[in-house]
A tleap script that builds the chain and sets N, CA, C and O, in Angstrom:
source leaprc.protein.ff14SB
mol = sequence {
  NMET ALA ASP PRO ASP ALA ALA VAL THR ASP
  THR HIE PRO LEU VAL PHE HIE ALA ALA ALA
  THR GLY LYS LEU GLY PRO ARG ALA ALA ALA
  PHE PHE ARG ARG CYS GLU ALA ARG GLU ALA
  ILE LEU TYR VAL PRO MET PRO VAL ILE TRP
  GLU CYS SER LEU LEU ALA ARG VAL ALA ARG
  VAL ASN LEU ARG ARG SER VAL ARG GLU PHE
  PHE ARG ASP LEU PHE SER ASN PRO ALA TYR
  GLN PRO ILE ASP LEU THR PRO GLU GLU ILE
  PHE ALA ALA ASP GLU LEU ARG PHE THR ARG
  ASP PRO PHE ASP ALA LEU ILE CYS ALA ALA
  ALA LYS THR ALA GLY LEU PRO LEU ILE THR
  ARG ASP SER ASP ILE ARG ALA SER GLY VAL
  VAL THR VAL ILE CTRP
}
set mol.1.N position { -0.494 -35.321 4.990 }
set mol.1.CA position { -0.625 -34.137 5.810 }
set mol.1.C position { -1.782 -33.304 5.263 }
set mol.1.O position { -1.884 -33.071 4.059 }
set mol.2.N position { -2.649 -32.861 6.168 }
set mol.2.CA position { -3.765 -31.974 5.785 }
set mol.2.C position { -3.199 -30.642 5.373 }
set mol.2.O position { -2.066 -30.303 5.714 }
set mol.3.N position { -3.991 -29.885 4.635 }
set mol.3.CA position { -3.508 -28.590 4.209 }
set mol.3.C position { -3.372 -27.673 5.417 }
set mol.3.O position { -4.352 -27.414 6.116 }
set mol.4.N position { -2.150 -27.176 5.667 }
set mol.4.CA position { -1.940 -26.340 6.817 }
set mol.4.C position { -2.533 -24.902 6.606 }
set mol.4.O position { -2.720 -24.451 5.476 }
set mol.5.N position { -2.803 -24.245 7.692 }
set mol.5.CA position { -3.298 -22.881 7.620 }
set mol.5.C position { -2.194 -21.855 7.537 }
set mol.5.O position { -2.442 -20.688 7.236 }
set mol.6.N position { -0.976 -22.285 7.804 }
set mol.6.CA position { 0.184 -21.366 7.764 }
set mol.6.C position { 1.432 -22.149 7.391 }
set mol.6.O position { 1.556 -23.345 7.656 }
set mol.7.N position { 2.350 -21.423 6.764 }
set mol.7.CA position { 3.643 -22.043 6.388 }
set mol.7.C position { 4.667 -20.910 6.296 }
set mol.7.O position { 4.343 -19.726 6.392 }
set mol.8.N position { 5.913 -21.333 6.107 }
set mol.8.CA position { 7.053 -20.412 5.893 }
set mol.8.C position { 7.521 -20.657 4.463 }
set mol.8.O position { 7.428 -21.781 3.970 }
set mol.9.N position { 8.020 -19.628 3.793 }
set mol.9.CA position { 8.517 -19.800 2.439 }
set mol.9.C position { 10.002 -19.692 2.352 }
set mol.9.O position { 10.642 -18.940 3.086 }
set mol.10.N position { 10.543 -20.464 1.433 }
set mol.10.CA position { 11.928 -20.337 1.001 }
set mol.10.C position { 11.927 -19.249 -0.084 }
set mol.10.O position { 10.859 -18.801 -0.501 }
set mol.11.N position { 13.074 -18.833 -0.529 }
set mol.11.CA position { 13.157 -17.720 -1.478 }
set mol.11.C position { 12.606 -18.091 -2.842 }
set mol.11.O position { 11.803 -17.336 -3.390 }
set mol.12.N position { 12.998 -19.209 -3.410 }
set mol.12.CA position { 12.614 -19.520 -4.781 }
set mol.12.C position { 11.121 -19.677 -4.958 }
set mol.12.O position { 10.617 -19.216 -5.983 }
set mol.13.N position { 10.345 -20.299 -4.035 }
set mol.13.CA position { 8.925 -20.342 -4.265 }
set mol.13.C position { 8.259 -18.976 -4.300 }
set mol.13.O position { 7.323 -18.760 -5.070 }
set mol.14.N position { 8.731 -18.060 -3.480 }
set mol.14.CA position { 8.143 -16.725 -3.488 }
set mol.14.C position { 8.423 -16.033 -4.822 }
set mol.14.O position { 7.551 -15.364 -5.375 }
set mol.15.N position { 9.631 -16.196 -5.328 }
set mol.15.CA position { 9.972 -15.611 -6.611 }
set mol.15.C position { 9.184 -16.273 -7.727 }
set mol.15.O position { 8.687 -15.583 -8.616 }
set mol.16.N position { 9.058 -17.591 -7.705 }
set mol.16.CA position { 8.299 -18.293 -8.725 }
set mol.16.C position { 6.831 -17.817 -8.730 }
set mol.16.O position { 6.240 -17.584 -9.784 }
set mol.17.N position { 6.268 -17.683 -7.516 }
set mol.17.CA position { 4.876 -17.218 -7.438 }
set mol.17.C position { 4.721 -15.797 -7.973 }
set mol.17.O position { 3.790 -15.518 -8.728 }
set mol.18.N position { 5.622 -14.903 -7.589 }
set mol.18.CA position { 5.546 -13.522 -8.024 }
set mol.18.C position { 5.691 -13.415 -9.520 }
set mol.18.O position { 5.049 -12.566 -10.138 }
set mol.19.N position { 6.512 -14.249 -10.122 }
set mol.19.CA position { 6.721 -14.212 -11.566 }
set mol.19.C position { 5.716 -15.022 -12.334 }
set mol.19.O position { 5.705 -14.991 -13.565 }
set mol.20.N position { 4.852 -15.764 -11.622 }
set mol.20.CA position { 3.870 -16.614 -12.275 }
set mol.20.C position { 4.521 -17.534 -13.307 }
set mol.20.O position { 4.050 -17.662 -14.436 }
set mol.21.N position { 5.616 -18.170 -12.890 }
set mol.21.CA position { 6.396 -19.020 -13.807 }
set mol.21.C position { 5.794 -20.378 -14.090 }
set mol.21.O position { 6.113 -21.012 -15.096 }
set mol.22.N position { 4.893 -20.839 -13.171 }
set mol.22.CA position { 4.383 -22.164 -13.273 }
set mol.22.C position { 5.350 -23.206 -12.780 }
set mol.22.O position { 5.142 -24.399 -12.999 }
set mol.23.N position { 6.426 -22.770 -12.103 }
set mol.23.CA position { 7.473 -23.681 -11.625 }
set mol.23.C position { 7.166 -24.253 -10.240 }
set mol.23.O position { 7.899 -25.113 -9.751 }
set mol.24.N position { 6.092 -23.783 -9.607 }
set mol.24.CA position { 5.775 -24.282 -8.240 }
set mol.24.C position { 5.232 -25.702 -8.301 }
set mol.24.O position { 4.514 -26.073 -9.230 }
set mol.25.N position { 5.586 -26.476 -7.304 }
set mol.25.CA position { 4.969 -27.804 -7.206 }
set mol.25.C position { 3.474 -27.638 -6.942 }
set mol.25.O position { 3.026 -26.562 -6.545 }
set mol.26.N position { 2.714 -28.691 -7.160 }
set mol.26.CA position { 1.248 -28.569 -7.044 }
set mol.26.C position { 0.753 -28.182 -5.653 }
set mol.26.O position { -0.170 -27.374 -5.540 }
set mol.27.N position { 1.334 -28.729 -4.605 }
set mol.27.CA position { 0.925 -28.343 -3.257 }
set mol.27.C position { 1.356 -26.913 -2.910 }
set mol.27.O position { 0.634 -26.181 -2.232 }
set mol.28.N position { 2.533 -26.536 -3.383 }
set mol.28.CA position { 3.004 -25.156 -3.155 }
set mol.28.C position { 2.101 -24.166 -3.896 }
set mol.28.O position { 1.731 -23.131 -3.343 }
set mol.29.N position { 1.755 -24.475 -5.120 }
set mol.29.CA position { 0.910 -23.575 -5.905 }
set mol.29.C position { -0.455 -23.459 -5.225 }
set mol.29.O position { -1.009 -22.363 -5.148 }
set mol.30.N position { -1.000 -24.561 -4.735 }
set mol.30.CA position { -2.283 -24.546 -4.051 }
set mol.30.C position { -2.206 -23.666 -2.798 }
set mol.30.O position { -3.140 -22.927 -2.489 }
set mol.31.N position { -1.075 -23.758 -2.081 }
set mol.31.CA position { -0.967 -22.980 -0.884 }
set mol.31.C position { -0.908 -21.483 -1.199 }
set mol.31.O position { -1.520 -20.682 -0.493 }
set mol.32.N position { -0.188 -21.102 -2.237 }
set mol.32.CA position { -0.099 -19.707 -2.635 }
set mol.32.C position { -1.499 -19.227 -3.081 }
set mol.32.O position { -1.867 -18.091 -2.784 }
set mol.33.N position { -2.276 -20.055 -3.777 }
set mol.33.CA position { -3.616 -19.673 -4.149 }
set mol.33.C position { -4.465 -19.399 -2.929 }
set mol.33.O position { -5.229 -18.434 -2.917 }
set mol.34.N position { -4.350 -20.225 -1.898 }
set mol.34.CA position { -5.066 -20.013 -0.654 }
set mol.34.C position { -4.638 -18.699 0.011 }
set mol.34.O position { -5.464 -17.998 0.596 }
set mol.35.N position { -3.345 -18.371 -0.084 }
set mol.35.CA position { -2.890 -17.067 0.468 }
set mol.35.C position { -3.529 -15.903 -0.309 }
set mol.35.O position { -3.996 -14.928 0.279 }
set mol.36.N position { -3.536 -16.029 -1.612 }
set mol.36.CA position { -4.125 -14.937 -2.410 }
set mol.36.C position { -5.600 -14.767 -2.091 }
set mol.36.O position { -6.130 -13.659 -2.169 }
set mol.37.N position { -6.266 -15.857 -1.732 }
set mol.37.CA position { -7.667 -15.786 -1.312 }
set mol.37.C position { -7.842 -15.459 0.157 }
set mol.37.O position { -8.963 -15.404 0.660 }
set mol.38.N position { -6.715 -15.238 0.852 }
set mol.38.CA position { -6.684 -14.917 2.266 }
set mol.38.C position { -7.281 -16.036 3.120 }
set mol.38.O position { -7.989 -15.794 4.097 }
set mol.39.N position { -6.967 -17.276 2.712 }
set mol.39.CA position { -7.415 -18.453 3.439 }
set mol.39.C position { -6.262 -19.154 4.177 }
set mol.39.O position { -6.473 -20.136 4.889 }
set mol.40.N position { -5.071 -18.643 3.996 }
set mol.40.CA position { -3.869 -19.187 4.655 }
set mol.40.C position { -2.881 -18.055 4.837 }
set mol.40.O position { -3.005 -17.005 4.206 }
set mol.41.N position { -1.893 -18.267 5.705 }
set mol.41.CA position { -0.895 -17.251 6.009 }
set mol.41.C position { 0.472 -17.819 5.595 }
set mol.41.O position { 0.795 -18.967 5.898 }
set mol.42.N position { 1.244 -17.015 4.916 }
set mol.42.CA position { 2.594 -17.376 4.548 }
set mol.42.C position { 3.546 -16.437 5.197 }
set mol.42.O position { 3.457 -15.226 4.995 }
set mol.43.N position { 4.472 -16.964 5.984 }
set mol.43.CA position { 5.443 -16.183 6.697 }
set mol.43.C position { 6.727 -16.088 5.849 }
set mol.43.O position { 7.204 -17.086 5.309 }
set mol.44.N position { 7.254 -14.901 5.751 }
set mol.44.CA position { 8.418 -14.631 4.948 }
set mol.44.C position { 9.581 -14.256 5.878 }
set mol.44.O position { 9.584 -13.146 6.410 }
set mol.45.N position { 10.566 -15.137 6.092 }
set mol.45.CA position { 11.673 -14.849 6.953 }
set mol.45.C position { 12.546 -13.722 6.393 }
set mol.45.O position { 12.637 -13.544 5.178 }
set mol.46.N position { 13.181 -12.969 7.283 }
set mol.46.CA position { 14.072 -11.903 6.859 }
set mol.46.C position { 15.135 -12.367 5.863 }
set mol.46.O position { 15.435 -11.637 4.918 }
set mol.47.N position { 15.722 -13.577 6.046 }
set mol.47.CA position { 16.740 -13.993 5.073 }
set mol.47.C position { 16.164 -14.105 3.649 }
set mol.47.O position { 16.915 -13.943 2.688 }
set mol.48.N position { 14.888 -14.368 3.484 }
set mol.48.CA position { 14.267 -14.425 2.179 }
set mol.48.C position { 14.253 -13.019 1.542 }
set mol.48.O position { 14.514 -12.867 0.349 }
set mol.49.N position { 13.951 -12.026 2.341 }
set mol.49.CA position { 13.976 -10.655 1.841 }
set mol.49.C position { 15.384 -10.256 1.421 }
set mol.49.O position { 15.574 -9.642 0.372 }
set mol.50.N position { 16.366 -10.606 2.240 }
set mol.50.CA position { 17.743 -10.252 1.935 }
set mol.50.C position { 18.224 -11.013 0.688 }
set mol.50.O position { 18.902 -10.444 -0.168 }
set mol.51.N position { 17.870 -12.292 0.596 }
set mol.51.CA position { 18.312 -13.078 -0.560 }
set mol.51.C position { 17.642 -12.544 -1.847 }
set mol.51.O position { 18.289 -12.511 -2.893 }
set mol.52.N position { 16.403 -12.140 -1.794 }
set mol.52.CA position { 15.762 -11.507 -2.956 }
set mol.52.C position { 16.473 -10.255 -3.335 }
set mol.52.O position { 16.662 -9.989 -4.523 }
set mol.53.N position { 16.881 -9.464 -2.360 }
set mol.53.CA position { 17.613 -8.245 -2.634 }
set mol.53.C position { 18.919 -8.539 -3.337 }
set mol.53.O position { 19.276 -7.865 -4.303 }
set mol.54.N position { 19.626 -9.530 -2.864 }
set mol.54.CA position { 20.943 -9.872 -3.491 }
set mol.54.C position { 20.718 -10.391 -4.933 }
set mol.54.O position { 21.447 -10.026 -5.855 }
set mol.55.N position { 19.725 -11.222 -5.095 }
set mol.55.CA position { 19.429 -11.783 -6.430 }
set mol.55.C position { 18.996 -10.672 -7.412 }
set mol.55.O position { 19.396 -10.673 -8.576 }
set mol.56.N position { 18.195 -9.754 -6.936 }
set mol.56.CA position { 17.795 -8.653 -7.817 }
set mol.56.C position { 18.965 -7.753 -8.160 }
set mol.56.O position { 19.063 -7.248 -9.278 }
set mol.57.N position { 19.844 -7.553 -7.205 }
set mol.57.CA position { 21.031 -6.699 -7.442 }
set mol.57.C position { 21.901 -7.212 -8.540 }
set mol.57.O position { 22.458 -6.426 -9.307 }
set mol.58.N position { 22.039 -8.523 -8.644 }
set mol.58.CA position { 22.905 -9.116 -9.695 }
set mol.58.C position { 22.081 -9.592 -10.883 }
set mol.58.O position { 22.583 -10.327 -11.733 }
set mol.59.N position { 20.821 -9.178 -10.946 }
set mol.59.CA position { 19.932 -9.478 -12.040 }
set mol.59.C position { 19.634 -10.967 -12.229 }
set mol.59.O position { 19.409 -11.417 -13.352 }
set mol.60.N position { 19.631 -11.709 -11.162 }
set mol.60.CA position { 19.219 -13.123 -11.234 }
set mol.60.C position { 17.716 -13.265 -11.186 }
set mol.60.O position { 17.151 -14.239 -11.681 }
set mol.61.N position { 17.065 -12.260 -10.571 }
set mol.61.CA position { 15.581 -12.187 -10.576 }
set mol.61.C position { 15.182 -10.760 -10.946 }
set mol.61.O position { 15.909 -9.797 -10.702 }
set mol.62.N position { 14.004 -10.670 -11.541 }
set mol.62.CA position { 13.477 -9.364 -11.917 }
set mol.62.C position { 12.172 -9.170 -11.144 }
set mol.62.O position { 11.159 -9.786 -11.477 }
set mol.63.N position { 12.187 -8.351 -10.155 }
set mol.63.CA position { 10.994 -8.101 -9.331 }
set mol.63.C position { 10.116 -7.021 -9.944 }
set mol.63.O position { 9.041 -6.739 -9.414 }
set mol.64.N position { 10.549 -6.400 -11.062 }
set mol.64.CA position { 9.846 -5.370 -11.787 }
set mol.64.C position { 9.588 -4.100 -10.998 }
set mol.64.O position { 8.768 -3.267 -11.383 }
set mol.65.N position { 10.296 -3.967 -9.894 }
set mol.65.CA position { 10.263 -2.758 -9.076 }
set mol.65.C position { 11.360 -2.913 -8.026 }
set mol.65.O position { 12.041 -3.938 -8.004 }
set mol.66.N position { 11.540 -1.953 -7.186 }
set mol.66.CA position { 12.527 -2.100 -6.178 }
set mol.66.C position { 12.171 -3.198 -5.178 }
set mol.66.O position { 11.003 -3.564 -5.049 }
set mol.67.N position { 13.153 -3.715 -4.485 }
set mol.67.CA position { 12.889 -4.734 -3.470 }
set mol.67.C position { 11.939 -4.156 -2.397 }
set mol.67.O position { 11.018 -4.837 -1.945 }
set mol.68.N position { 12.161 -2.968 -2.024 }
set mol.68.CA position { 11.311 -2.327 -1.007 }
set mol.68.C position { 9.865 -2.278 -1.493 }
set mol.68.O position { 8.950 -2.610 -0.740 }
set mol.69.N position { 9.650 -1.869 -2.741 }
set mol.69.CA position { 8.302 -1.808 -3.293 }
set mol.69.C position { 7.682 -3.185 -3.431 }
set mol.69.O position { 6.499 -3.375 -3.148 }
set mol.70.N position { 8.488 -4.150 -3.868 }
set mol.70.CA position { 7.990 -5.514 -4.005 }
set mol.70.C position { 7.440 -6.015 -2.687 }
set mol.70.O position { 6.318 -6.520 -2.647 }
set mol.71.N position { 8.197 -5.892 -1.604 }
set mol.71.CA position { 7.751 -6.407 -0.329 }
set mol.71.C position { 6.673 -5.558 0.300 }
set mol.71.O position { 5.821 -6.078 1.021 }
set mol.72.N position { 6.689 -4.250 0.044 }
set mol.72.CA position { 5.585 -3.397 0.475 }
set mol.72.C position { 4.247 -3.909 -0.152 }
set mol.72.O position { 3.227 -4.036 0.526 }
set mol.73.N position { 4.309 -4.183 -1.431 }
set mol.73.CA position { 3.121 -4.668 -2.120 }
set mol.73.C position { 2.731 -6.050 -1.586 }
set mol.73.O position { 1.549 -6.297 -1.345 }
set mol.74.N position { 3.690 -6.948 -1.399 }
set mol.74.CA position { 3.407 -8.279 -0.909 }
set mol.74.C position { 2.744 -8.214 0.487 }
set mol.74.O position { 1.735 -8.871 0.745 }
set mol.75.N position { 3.333 -7.417 1.354 }
set mol.75.CA position { 2.845 -7.342 2.738 }
set mol.75.C position { 1.552 -6.537 2.860 }
set mol.75.O position { 0.964 -6.486 3.940 }
set mol.76.N position { 1.101 -5.908 1.776 }
set mol.76.CA position { -0.175 -5.229 1.819 }
set mol.76.C position { -1.320 -6.251 1.902 }
set mol.76.O position { -2.428 -5.916 2.321 }
set mol.77.N position { -1.045 -7.477 1.505 }
set mol.77.CA position { -2.003 -8.573 1.688 }
set mol.77.C position { -1.695 -9.199 3.034 }
set mol.77.O position { -0.579 -9.675 3.243 }
set mol.78.N position { -2.663 -9.213 3.968 }
set mol.78.CA position { -2.382 -9.717 5.342 }
set mol.78.C position { -2.081 -11.204 5.368 }
set mol.78.O position { -1.714 -11.735 6.417 }
set mol.79.N position { -2.228 -11.902 4.226 }
set mol.79.CA position { -1.905 -13.330 4.206 }
set mol.79.C position { -0.365 -13.523 4.141 }
set mol.79.O position { 0.129 -14.630 4.356 }
set mol.80.N position { 0.359 -12.476 3.854 }
set mol.80.CA position { 1.831 -12.530 3.804 }
set mol.80.C position { 2.360 -11.711 4.956 }
set mol.80.O position { 2.082 -10.518 5.078 }
set mol.81.N position { 3.130 -12.376 5.801 }
set mol.81.CA position { 3.671 -11.722 6.984 }
set mol.81.C position { 5.164 -11.940 7.139 }
set mol.81.O position { 5.646 -13.060 6.968 }
set mol.82.N position { 5.907 -10.880 7.462 }
set mol.82.CA position { 7.370 -11.049 7.668 }
set mol.82.C position { 7.630 -11.704 9.016 }
set mol.82.O position { 6.854 -11.563 9.961 }
set mol.83.N position { 8.737 -12.419 9.077 }
set mol.83.CA position { 9.202 -13.012 10.334 }
set mol.83.C position { 10.575 -12.396 10.627 }
set mol.83.O position { 11.522 -12.560 9.857 }
set mol.84.N position { 10.661 -11.693 11.748 }
set mol.84.CA position { 11.942 -11.148 12.166 }
set mol.84.C position { 12.861 -12.251 12.634 }
set mol.84.O position { 12.407 -13.291 13.111 }
set mol.85.N position { 14.162 -12.021 12.497 }
set mol.85.CA position { 15.147 -12.971 13.080 }
set mol.85.C position { 15.269 -12.742 14.546 }
set mol.85.O position { 15.317 -11.604 15.015 }
set mol.86.N position { 15.320 -13.816 15.266 }
set mol.86.CA position { 15.549 -13.726 16.711 }
set mol.86.C position { 16.821 -14.446 17.054 }
set mol.86.O position { 17.325 -15.225 16.245 }
set mol.87.N position { 17.360 -14.209 18.237 }
set mol.87.CA position { 18.546 -14.991 18.672 }
set mol.87.C position { 18.285 -16.493 18.611 }
set mol.87.O position { 19.174 -17.259 18.239 }
set mol.88.N position { 17.066 -16.926 18.973 }
set mol.88.CA position { 16.766 -18.343 18.955 }
set mol.88.C position { 16.929 -18.934 17.523 }
set mol.88.O position { 17.430 -20.044 17.349 }
set mol.89.N position { 16.499 -18.167 16.535 }
set mol.89.CA position { 16.626 -18.670 15.166 }
set mol.89.C position { 18.083 -18.713 14.740 }
set mol.89.O position { 18.494 -19.627 14.025 }
set mol.90.N position { 18.852 -17.756 15.163 }
set mol.90.CA position { 20.284 -17.755 14.824 }
set mol.90.C position { 20.974 -18.978 15.458 }
set mol.90.O position { 21.799 -19.632 14.821 }
set mol.91.N position { 20.617 -19.282 16.752 }
set mol.91.CA position { 21.212 -20.429 17.391 }
set mol.91.C position { 20.743 -21.718 16.723 }
set mol.91.O position { 21.536 -22.635 16.515 }
set mol.92.N position { 19.469 -21.788 16.390 }
set mol.92.CA position { 18.923 -22.972 15.732 }
set mol.92.C position { 19.593 -23.162 14.358 }
set mol.92.O position { 19.924 -24.286 13.980 }
set mol.93.N position { 19.785 -22.091 13.635 }
set mol.93.CA position { 20.460 -22.183 12.311 }
set mol.93.C position { 21.892 -22.670 12.488 }
set mol.93.O position { 22.374 -23.473 11.688 }
set mol.94.N position { 22.579 -22.196 13.524 }
set mol.94.CA position { 23.964 -22.612 13.773 }
set mol.94.C position { 24.030 -24.084 14.093 }
set mol.94.O position { 25.037 -24.720 13.783 }
set mol.95.N position { 23.012 -24.656 14.695 }
set mol.95.CA position { 23.005 -26.078 15.024 }
set mol.95.C position { 22.661 -26.995 13.884 }
set mol.95.O position { 22.850 -28.206 13.995 }
set mol.96.N position { 22.159 -26.457 12.784 }
set mol.96.CA position { 21.833 -27.278 11.601 }
set mol.96.C position { 23.159 -27.603 10.872 }
set mol.96.O position { 23.945 -26.710 10.553 }
set mol.97.N position { 23.370 -28.859 10.632 }
set mol.97.CA position { 24.635 -29.262 10.012 }
set mol.97.C position { 24.450 -29.852 8.610 }
set mol.97.O position { 25.423 -30.312 8.013 }
set mol.98.N position { 23.219 -29.851 8.070 }
set mol.98.CA position { 23.021 -30.424 6.758 }
set mol.98.C position { 23.375 -29.510 5.614 }
set mol.98.O position { 23.462 -29.951 4.468 }
set mol.99.N position { 23.583 -28.222 5.913 }
set mol.99.CA position { 23.895 -27.270 4.860 }
set mol.99.C position { 24.966 -26.278 5.282 }
set mol.99.O position { 25.135 -25.980 6.464 }
set mol.100.N position { 25.664 -25.790 4.313 }
set mol.100.CA position { 26.651 -24.706 4.541 }
set mol.100.C position { 26.082 -23.361 4.071 }
set mol.100.O position { 26.724 -22.321 4.215 }
set mol.101.N position { 24.879 -23.399 3.512 }
set mol.101.CA position { 24.238 -22.175 2.978 }
set mol.101.C position { 23.562 -21.462 4.161 }
set mol.101.O position { 22.608 -21.971 4.751 }
set mol.102.N position { 24.079 -20.283 4.487 }
set mol.102.CA position { 23.484 -19.563 5.653 }
set mol.102.C position { 22.027 -19.164 5.446 }
set mol.102.O position { 21.264 -19.106 6.410 }
set mol.103.N position { 21.627 -18.889 4.205 }
set mol.103.CA position { 20.210 -18.572 3.984 }
set mol.103.C position { 19.323 -19.780 4.231 }
set mol.103.O position { 18.290 -19.685 4.894 }
set mol.104.N position { 19.741 -20.916 3.688 }
set mol.104.CA position { 18.946 -22.137 3.951 }
set mol.104.C position { 18.861 -22.457 5.419 }
set mol.104.O position { 17.798 -22.827 5.918 }
set mol.105.N position { 19.964 -22.319 6.114 }
set mol.105.CA position { 19.957 -22.615 7.556 }
set mol.105.C position { 19.028 -21.688 8.296 }
set mol.105.O position { 18.255 -22.148 9.135 }
set mol.106.N position { 19.072 -20.403 8.021 }
set mol.106.CA position { 18.216 -19.406 8.689 }
set mol.106.C position { 16.753 -19.588 8.342 }
set mol.106.O position { 15.885 -19.449 9.204 }
set mol.107.N position { 16.472 -19.899 7.075 }
set mol.107.CA position { 15.072 -20.101 6.636 }
set mol.107.C position { 14.507 -21.346 7.318 }
set mol.107.O position { 13.382 -21.333 7.817 }
set mol.108.N position { 15.297 -22.418 7.334 }
set mol.108.CA position { 14.865 -23.673 8.001 }
set mol.108.C position { 14.652 -23.414 9.510 }
set mol.108.O position { 13.674 -23.882 10.094 }
set mol.109.N position { 15.555 -22.686 10.109 }
set mol.109.CA position { 15.424 -22.390 11.545 }
set mol.109.C position { 14.176 -21.587 11.793 }
set mol.109.O position { 13.516 -21.799 12.810 }
set mol.110.N position { 13.817 -20.671 10.911 }
set mol.110.CA position { 12.580 -19.900 11.100 }
set mol.110.C position { 11.361 -20.810 11.068 }
set mol.110.O position { 10.470 -20.667 11.905 }
set mol.111.N position { 11.301 -21.735 10.131 }
set mol.111.CA position { 10.202 -22.682 10.028 }
set mol.111.C position { 10.158 -23.587 11.251 }
set mol.111.O position { 9.098 -23.803 11.839 }
set mol.112.N position { 11.319 -24.113 11.629 }
set mol.112.CA position { 11.420 -25.034 12.743 }
set mol.112.C position { 10.979 -24.352 14.051 }
set mol.112.O position { 10.193 -24.903 14.821 }
set mol.113.N position { 11.501 -23.158 14.274 }
set mol.113.CA position { 11.191 -22.428 15.491 }
set mol.113.C position { 9.704 -22.067 15.546 }
set mol.113.O position { 9.098 -22.094 16.617 }
set mol.114.N position { 9.119 -21.732 14.397 }
set mol.114.CA position { 7.676 -21.406 14.338 }
set mol.114.C position { 6.801 -22.654 14.380 }
set mol.114.O position { 5.592 -22.569 14.596 }
set mol.115.N position { 7.437 -23.841 14.166 }
set mol.115.CA position { 6.638 -25.069 14.149 }
set mol.115.C position { 5.779 -25.166 12.927 }
set mol.115.O position { 4.684 -25.724 12.999 }
set mol.116.N position { 6.223 -24.648 11.805 }
set mol.116.CA position { 5.462 -24.609 10.582 }
set mol.116.C position { 6.189 -25.331 9.440 }
set mol.116.O position { 7.416 -25.432 9.440 }
set mol.117.N position { 5.427 -25.823 8.482 }
set mol.117.CA position { 6.093 -26.422 7.286 }
set mol.117.C position { 6.756 -25.326 6.460 }
set mol.117.O position { 6.434 -24.142 6.558 }
set mol.118.N position { 7.684 -25.778 5.652 }
set mol.118.CA position { 8.448 -24.864 4.767 }
set mol.118.C position { 8.091 -25.175 3.304 }
set mol.118.O position { 8.091 -26.333 2.888 }
set mol.119.N position { 7.795 -24.143 2.551 }
set mol.119.CA position { 7.540 -24.269 1.112 }
set mol.119.C position { 8.891 -24.214 0.429 }
set mol.119.O position { 9.537 -23.166 0.425 }
set mol.120.N position { 9.329 -25.314 -0.146 }
set mol.120.CA position { 10.603 -25.347 -0.836 }
set mol.120.C position { 10.719 -26.608 -1.709 }
set mol.120.O position { 10.110 -27.633 -1.404 }
set mol.121.N position { 11.483 -26.530 -2.769 }
set mol.121.CA position { 11.807 -27.706 -3.580 }
set mol.121.C position { 13.243 -28.139 -3.357 }
set mol.121.O position { 13.707 -29.091 -3.983 }
set mol.122.N position { 13.956 -27.448 -2.467 }
set mol.122.CA position { 15.365 -27.679 -2.191 }
set mol.122.C position { 15.551 -29.151 -1.745 }
set mol.122.O position { 15.013 -29.566 -0.718 }
set mol.123.N position { 16.306 -29.913 -2.517 }
set mol.123.CA position { 16.466 -31.343 -2.253 }
set mol.123.C position { 17.264 -31.583 -0.953 }
set mol.123.O position { 16.991 -32.552 -0.245 }
set mol.124.N position { 18.222 -30.737 -0.636 }
set mol.124.CA position { 19.014 -30.923 0.618 }
set mol.124.C position { 18.109 -30.691 1.810 }
set mol.124.O position { 18.167 -31.447 2.780 }
set mol.125.N position { 17.270 -29.661 1.762 }
set mol.125.CA position { 16.377 -29.421 2.875 }
set mol.125.C position { 15.367 -30.580 3.005 }
set mol.125.O position { 15.113 -31.066 4.107 }
set mol.126.N position { 14.815 -31.003 1.900 }
set mol.126.CA position { 13.858 -32.121 1.949 }
set mol.126.C position { 14.507 -33.375 2.497 }
set mol.126.O position { 13.898 -34.064 3.315 }
set mol.127.N position { 15.718 -33.697 2.078 }
set mol.127.CA position { 16.415 -34.868 2.544 }
set mol.127.C position { 16.827 -34.806 4.018 }
set mol.127.O position { 16.965 -35.833 4.682 }
set mol.128.N position { 17.017 -33.605 4.502 }
set mol.128.CA position { 17.495 -33.443 5.892 }
set mol.128.C position { 16.439 -33.844 6.907 }
set mol.128.O position { 16.791 -34.285 8.001 }
set mol.129.N position { 15.187 -33.712 6.595 }
set mol.129.CA position { 14.137 -34.022 7.534 }
set mol.129.C position { 13.986 -33.010 8.669 }
set mol.129.O position { 13.244 -33.244 9.623 }
set mol.130.N position { 14.682 -31.905 8.563 }
set mol.130.CA position { 14.716 -30.890 9.626 }
set mol.130.C position { 13.324 -30.270 9.805 }
set mol.130.O position { 12.886 -29.981 10.918 }
set mol.131.N position { 12.647 -30.077 8.665 }
set mol.131.CA position { 11.289 -29.467 8.689 }
set mol.131.C position { 10.392 -30.254 7.733 }
set mol.131.O position { 10.863 -30.952 6.835 }
set mol.132.N position { 9.102 -30.119 7.953 }
set mol.132.CA position { 8.133 -30.648 7.034 }
set mol.132.C position { 8.138 -29.750 5.828 }
set mol.132.O position { 8.199 -28.528 5.960 }
set mol.133.N position { 8.072 -30.350 4.629 }
set mol.133.CA position { 8.194 -29.580 3.393 }
set mol.133.C position { 6.882 -29.673 2.587 }
set mol.133.O position { 6.264 -30.733 2.486 }
set mol.134.N position { 6.501 -28.565 2.042 }
set mol.134.CA position { 5.399 -28.499 1.084 }
set mol.134.C position { 5.983 -28.208 -0.278 }
set mol.134.O position { 6.733 -27.241 -0.416 }
set mol.135.N position { 5.674 -29.004 -1.300 }
set mol.135.CA position { 6.050 -28.667 -2.609 }
set mol.135.C position { 5.045 -29.242 -3.575 }
set mol.135.O position { 5.182 -29.066 -4.785 }
savepdb mol mol.pdb
quit
């Protein structure tokens, strides 16, 4: 697959990128570098924002600022764009049967509805074949 101009992110790649952990796969890291250079667009589904909020609340991730400030800073770069949930994505998520995780279902539905690849290392998502995966 050629390098896409746009993709959707799962929660963990966004957190890995923000923390500069080096845990991103090579293609995912390259995509984030292109976003930072404003050469590609990364769409952030609302469930990713909510999941980051929950993870920060229980100290599973450290965003080094409030969730609101983190996403305000992220979205100040036009290469990062939020995706609102629509009824179509809710219905598409409901029809996915490979996972019981509502976040994964909604994030996959956002990528599928947008017709874009998903940045994720999640093995269940990758095995499902529901979306094209970048990692």
